[in-house]
C-alpha positions in Angstrom: 11.8 -5.8 35.4 8.2 -4.6 35.3 5.3 -7.0 35.6 2.7 -6.0 33.0 -0.7 -7.2 32.1 -1.9 -6.7 28.5 -5.5 -7.3 27.5 -6.6 -7.5 23.8 -10.4 -7.4 23.3 -11.4 -8.1 19.7 -14.6 -8.9 17.9 -14.5 -12.7 18.6 -12.2 -13.2 21.6 -10.6 -11.5 24.6 -7.1 -12.4 25.6 -4.7 -11.8 28.5 -0.9 -11.8 28.7 0.8 -11.3 32.1 4.6 -11.0 31.7 7.7 -9.7 33.3 9.1 -7.0 30.9 12.5 -5.5 30.7 12.1 -1.8 29.9 15.6 -1.6 28.6 15.4 -4.4 26.0 11.6 -4.9 25.6 12.1 -8.5 26.4 9.2 -10.5 27.9 9.1 -13.5 30.2 5.6 -14.9 29.9 3.8 -15.8 33.1 0.2 -16.4 32.0 -1.5 -16.3 28.6 -5.1 -17.1 28.0 -8.0 -16.6 25.6 -11.8 -16.7 25.9 -14.2 -16.6 23.0 -16.8 -13.9 23.9 -18.1 -12.9 20.5 -18.3 -9.2 21.5 -19.1 -8.3 17.9 -22.2 -10.4 17.8 -24.6 -8.6 15.5 -22.7 -5.3 15.3 -22.4 -5.4 11.6 -26.2 -5.6 11.4 -27.4 -3.5 14.4 -24.5 -1.1 15.0 -24.7 -2.0 18.8 -23.1 -4.4 21.2 -25.6 -7.0 22.3 -26.4 -7.2 26.0 -25.5 -10.9 26.1 -22.2 -10.2 24.3 -21.3 -7.5 26.9 -22.1 -9.9 29.7 -19.9 -12.7 28.3 -17.1 -10.1 27.9 -17.5 -8.8 31.4 -17.4 -12.3 32.8 -14.1 -12.9 31.1 -12.8 -9.6 32.5 -13.7 -10.7 36.0 -11.7 -13.8 35.5 -8.8 -11.9 34.1 -8.9 -9.4 37.0 -8.4 -12.2 39.5 -5.4 -13.5 37.4 -3.9 -10.0 37.3 -4.3 -9.6 41.0 -2.8 -13.0 41.7 0.3 -12.2 39.7 0.6 -8.7 41.1 1.0 -6.8 37.8 2.4 -3.3 38.1 0.7 -1.9 35.0 -2.3 -2.9 33.0 -3.2 -1.9 29.4 -6.5 -2.8 27.9 -6.9 -2.4 24.1 -10.2 -2.8 22.3 -10.4 -3.2 18.6 -12.9 -3.5 15.8 -16.3 -4.3 17.4 -16.1 -1.7 20.1 -14.8 0.9 17.7 -17.9 0.5 15.6 -20.6 0.3 18.2 -23.0 3.1 19.1 -23.2 1.9 22.8 -19.5 1.6 23.3 -19.8 3.7 26.5 -21.5 0.7 28.2 -18.5 -1.4 27.3 -16.0 1.2 28.5 -17.8 1.7 31.8 -18.0 -2.0 32.5 -14.4 -2.7 31.9 -13.3 0.3 34.0 -15.5 -0.9 36.9 -14.0 -4.5 36.7 -10.4 -3.9 35.9 -9.8 -0.4 37.1 -8.5 0.8 33.7 -10.3 2.3 30.8 -10.1 0.4 27.5 -8.4 2.2 24.7 -10.5 1.9 21.6 -7.6 2.1 19.2 -7.6 3.0 15.6 -6.9 0.5 12.8 -3.4 2.0 12.3 -2.6 1.6 16.0 -3.9 -2.0 15.9 -1.6 -2.6 12.9 1.4 -1.2 14.7 1.0 -3.4 17.8 0.4 -6.5 15.6 3.6 -5.8 13.6 5.7 -5.3 16.7 4.4 -8.4 18.4 4.7 -10.6 15.3 8.1 -9.7 14.1 10.2 -8.8 17.2 11.5 -12.4 17.5 12.1 -13.1 13.9 15.7 -13.0 12.7 17.0 -10.5 10.1 15.4 -7.4 8.8 13.9 -8.4 5.4 10.7 -6.8 4.4 7.7 -8.6 5.9 3.9 -8.3 5.3 2.0 -9.0 8.5 -1.6 -10.0 8.1 -3.8 -10.1 11.2 -7.2 -11.7 10.5 -9.5 -10.7 13.2 -13.2 -11.1 13.9 -14.3 -7.8 12.5 -11.3 -6.4 10.6 -8.1 -7.5 9.0 -4.8 -5.5 9.4 -2.1 -5.4 6.7 1.2 -4.1 7.8 4.4 -3.9 5.8 7.8 -3.1 7.2 11.3 -4.2 8.2 12.5 -3.1 11.6 9.6 -0.6 11.7 6.2 -0.1 10.0 6.4 1.4 6.6 2.8 1.1 5.5 -0.4 -0.1 7.1 -4.1 -0.5 6.4 -7.1 -1.9 8.3 -10.1 -3.1 6.3 -13.5 -4.2 7.6 -13.3 -7.9 6.8 -13.0 -10.5 9.5 -14.2 -14.0 10.2 -17.2 -13.0 12.3 -18.3 -10.0 10.2 -18.2 -12.1 6.9 -19.9 -15.1 8.5 -22.8 -13.0 9.8 -23.0 -11.2 6.6 -23.1 -14.1 4.2 -23.1 -17.7 5.6 -26.3 -19.4 6.4 -26.0 -23.0 5.0 -24.5 -26.1 6.7 -22.3 -26.5 4.8 -22.2 -23.1 3.2 -23.7 -22.8 -0.3 -21.4 -22.0 -3.2 -23.1 -18.6 -3.6 -22.4 -17.8 0.1 -18.7 -18.8 -0.3 -18.5 -16.7 -3.4 -19.9 -13.7 -1.6 -17.3 -14.0 1.2 -14.6 -14.2 -1.4 -15.9 -11.2 -3.3 -15.9 -9.1 -0.1 -12.3 -10.3 0.7 -11.1 -9.4 -2.8 -12.8 -5.9 -2.6 -11.1 -5.4 0.8 -7.7 -6.4 -0.7 -8.2 -3.8 -3.4 -8.7 -1.2 -0.6 -5.6 -2.4 1.3 -3.5 -2.3 -1.8 -4.2 1.4 -2.1 -2.0 1.9 1.0 0.1 -1.2 1.4 2.0 -2.9 -1.5 0.8 -6.5 -1.3 3.2 -8.2 -3.7 6.7 -7.1 -2.8 7.4 -8.5 0.7 9.7 -11.5 1.0 7.9 -13.0 3.9 4.1 -13.2 4.7 3.5 -13.5 8.5 0.0 -14.6 9.6 -1.6 -13.9 13.0 -4.6 -14.7 15.1 -7.0 -17.6 15.5 -7.9 -18.3 11.9 -4.2 -18.6 10.9 -3.2 -20.6 13.9 -6.1 -23.0 13.5 -5.3 -23.6 9.9 -1.7 -24.2 10.9 -2.8 -26.8 13.5 -4.8 -28.6 10.9 -1.9 -28.5 8.4 0.4 -29.9 11.0 -2.0 -32.8 11.8 -1.9 -32.0 15.5 -4.0 -34.2 17.9 -4.5 -31.2 20.2 -3.8 -27.5 20.0 0.0 -27.0 20.6 1.1 -23.4 20.7 4.8 -24.3 20.6 4.4 -26.4 17.5 2.4 -23.8 15.7 4.6 -20.8 16.5 6.8 -20.0 13.5 5.5 -23.0 11.5 5.6 -22.5 7.7 2.5 -23.6 5.9 2.6 -23.8 2.1 0.0 -22.2 -0.1 -1.1 -25.5 -1.5 -1.9 -26.8 2.0 -3.8 -23.7 2.9 -5.9 -24.0 -0.3 -6.6 -27.6 0.4 -7.7 -26.9 4.0 -9.9 -23.9 3.0 -11.7 -26.1 0.5 -12.1 -28.9 3.0 -13.5 -26.5 5.7 -15.9 -25.0 3.2 -17.3 -28.4 2.3 -17.6 -29.6 5.9 -20.7 -29.4 8.1 -20.6 -27.6 11.4 -20.4 -31.0 13.2 -17.5 -32.1 11.0 -15.6 -28.9 11.7 -16.3 -29.2 15.4 -14.7 -32.6 15.4 -11.3 -31.3 14.2 -8.9 -31.7 17.2 -7.4 -28.3 17.1 -10.7 -26.4 16.6 -11.8 -24.2 19.4 -15.6 -24.5 19.9 -16.0 -20.7 19.5 -14.3 -20.8 16.1 -16.3 -23.6 14.5 -18.8 -21.4 12.8 -16.5 -18.6 11.6 -13.4 -20.6 10.5 -14.7 -21.0 6.9 -14.8 -17.2 6.3 -11.5 -16.8 8.0 -9.8 -19.5 5.9 -11.2 -17.9 2.7 -9.7 -14.5 3.7 -6.3 -16.2 4.3 -6.5 -17.9 1.0 -7.4 -14.7 -0.8 -4.5 -12.9 0.9 -2.0 -15.6 -0.2 -3.3 -15.6 -3.8 -3.2 -11.8 -4.0 0.3 -11.6 -2.6 1.7 -14.6 -4.4 3.1 -16.0 -1.2 4.4 -19.5 -1.5 3.9 -20.0 2.3 2.7 -18.2 5.4 4.9 -18.0 8.5 2.5 -18.4 11.5 3.1 -16.4 14.7 1.5 -17.0 18.0 2.9 -13.7 19.1 0.8 -10.8 17.9 -1.1 -7.7 19.0 -1.1 -8.9 22.6 2.7 -9.1 22.8 2.9 -5.7 21.1 0.6 -4.2 23.8 2.8 -5.7 26.5 6.0 -4.4 24.9 4.4 -0.9 24.7 3.9 -1.0 28.4 7.5 -2.0 28.9 8.7 1.0 26.8 
């Protein structure tokens, strides 16, 4: 067994998984999993640069994670950075800071690599080998990955809950025109994704990341966030549509009062839910299978291999 530490730094959050991995089977025994909202992508869509305060929030989380990794005695660490740091002009500041704190250089991966990790993490535990469409709704981008045992087609497009919120949403609650603008961007991005990934043929739609898991927690009526209850839950399209409408009509305070809502997701959940709804309508999916295992688990399995 090899003790591995995987870090996934996205536009909205940074997450850590420490696990014992079996190189022969790719199996993982989870030791520590945590998430911190750092909003690294704050303002990137507008300025093209990582904000100083966003970098400091991210570095503070890295210092916390470095202590956890040291405590568990991980043999290998892999740090993967996604959309925001891929886009930023000053990404060297981010790379140097992470290297100084964690001793490893962040890999600013491509959208295709991000999609590969997401697919592996999301589907490895699912039974059977039917065709699945994995959709990972992030802060800055959304990945579409189609495959069975392996990836057959993938596309990353620049829509995400943070990017679309910053681009369009100002009202509390959002105005109808703002919601329409989010949906228009989502539909345009789906057109781009469909150029590379067939969106209407997969038997199973698998949804990843905080938007999807939060919508699932609401759908399940949970009094508090419960990862075990959410993992592999099946949420019907009609329930997703109802929740998306409800979130869009709610004020910031009303969304913050939802028991499963992370404080760092309150202002971006509307855009995220609209993206999920657009995906389900474009694919014709009757339900979404929710996975708590995603790119982070794919990164960990890549270390084991």
